[in-house]
C-alpha positions in Angstrom: -2.8 30.0 20.1 -2.2 27.1 22.3 -5.9 26.9 23.1 -6.7 26.7 19.4 -4.1 23.8 19.0 -5.5 21.9 22.0 -9.2 22.4 20.6 -7.9 20.9 17.2 -6.2 18.1 19.0 -9.3 17.4 21.0 -11.4 16.9 17.8 -9.1 14.2 16.5 -9.8 10.7 17.4 -7.0 9.0 19.5 -4.8 6.5 17.6 -6.2 3.7 19.7 -9.9 4.5 18.8 -11.6 2.3 16.2 -12.7 5.5 14.3 -9.1 6.7 13.7 -8.7 7.0 10.0 -4.9 7.0 10.2 -4.9 3.7 12.0 -7.2 2.0 9.5 -5.2 3.4 6.6 -2.0 2.0 8.2 -3.7 -1.4 8.6 -3.9 -1.4 4.8 -0.5 0.1 3.7 1.6 -1.1 6.8 5.2 -1.9 6.1 7.9 -1.3 3.7 7.3 -3.9 1.2 3.5 -3.1 0.9 4.3 0.5 0.1 6.8 -0.5 -2.6 4.4 -3.0 -4.1 2.0 -0.3 -4.4 4.6 2.0 -6.0 5.2 -0.6 -8.6 1.5 -1.3 -9.3 0.7 2.3 -9.7 2.8 2.0 -12.8 0.6 -0.8 -14.1 -0.1 -4.5 -14.0 2.7 -6.7 -12.9 3.5 -10.3 -12.8 4.9 -11.9 -9.5 8.5 -12.2 -11.0 8.3 -8.5 -12.0 7.4 -7.5 -8.6 10.2 -9.8 -7.0 12.8 -8.4 -9.3 11.9 -4.8 -8.6 11.8 -5.3 -4.8 15.5 -6.3 -4.2 15.7 -8.3 -1.0 12.1 -9.3 -0.5 11.5 -13.1 0.1 9.0 -14.8 -2.0 7.0 -15.7 1.1 6.9 -12.1 2.3 5.8 -10.8 -1.2 3.0 -13.5 -1.3 1.9 -12.5 2.0 1.8 -8.8 1.2 0.0 -9.5 -2.0 -2.6 -11.6 -0.2 -3.1 -8.9 2.4 -3.6 -6.2 -0.2 -6.0 -8.5 -2.2 -8.0 -9.0 1.1 -8.2 -5.4 1.7 -9.6 -4.9 -1.9 -6.6 -2.9 -3.0 -5.5 -5.2 -5.8 -6.8 -8.0 -8.0 -5.1 -11.2 -8.7 -5.8 -12.8 -12.1 -4.6 -16.3 -12.9 -4.6 -17.4 -16.6 -5.2 -21.0 -17.3 -1.9 -21.5 -19.2 1.1 -23.8 -18.7 2.9 -22.5 -16.8 0.3 -20.5 -15.1 0.5 -16.8 -15.4 -0.6 -14.6 -12.6 -1.0 -10.8 -12.9 -1.6 -8.2 -10.2 -3.4 -5.0 -10.7 -4.7 -2.2 -8.6 -8.4 -1.7 -8.1 -10.0 1.7 -7.9 -9.4 1.7 -4.1 -5.7 0.8 -4.8 -5.3 3.5 -7.3 -6.7 6.0 -4.8 -3.5 5.6 -2.8 -1.6 7.3 -5.6 -1.7 10.5 -3.6 -0.3 8.9 -0.6 2.5 7.2 -2.3 3.2 10.4 -4.2 3.3 12.5 -1.0 5.9 9.9 0.5 8.0 10.3 -2.8 8.0 14.1 -2.4 8.8 14.0 1.2 11.7 11.6 0.5 13.1 13.8 -2.2 12.9 16.8 0.0 14.1 15.5 3.2 16.5 12.5 2.6 
């Protein structure tokens, strides 16, 4: 049994290798605020103020930085409407919506173990 386990582990890329899918995924969803932003956007399009209200304790700078990171990774879109005052909405792309299973698994684990 230990040999089977060792063989399975040998087949997995190390966390420091560039081909490690876990590390690449964590580069996208790294951090508490990023995961909570995803949770909120999985419920639908949100404006900056709605996200800030939902994420108690996040600073506007941190929220802006996380939204820019997610946009840079192609996980969300930022739509600016030419109004006064300007209206900006954030929505998940197909790539972002694919994270529903990840966020759902975290929620299930949190309900079962915390």
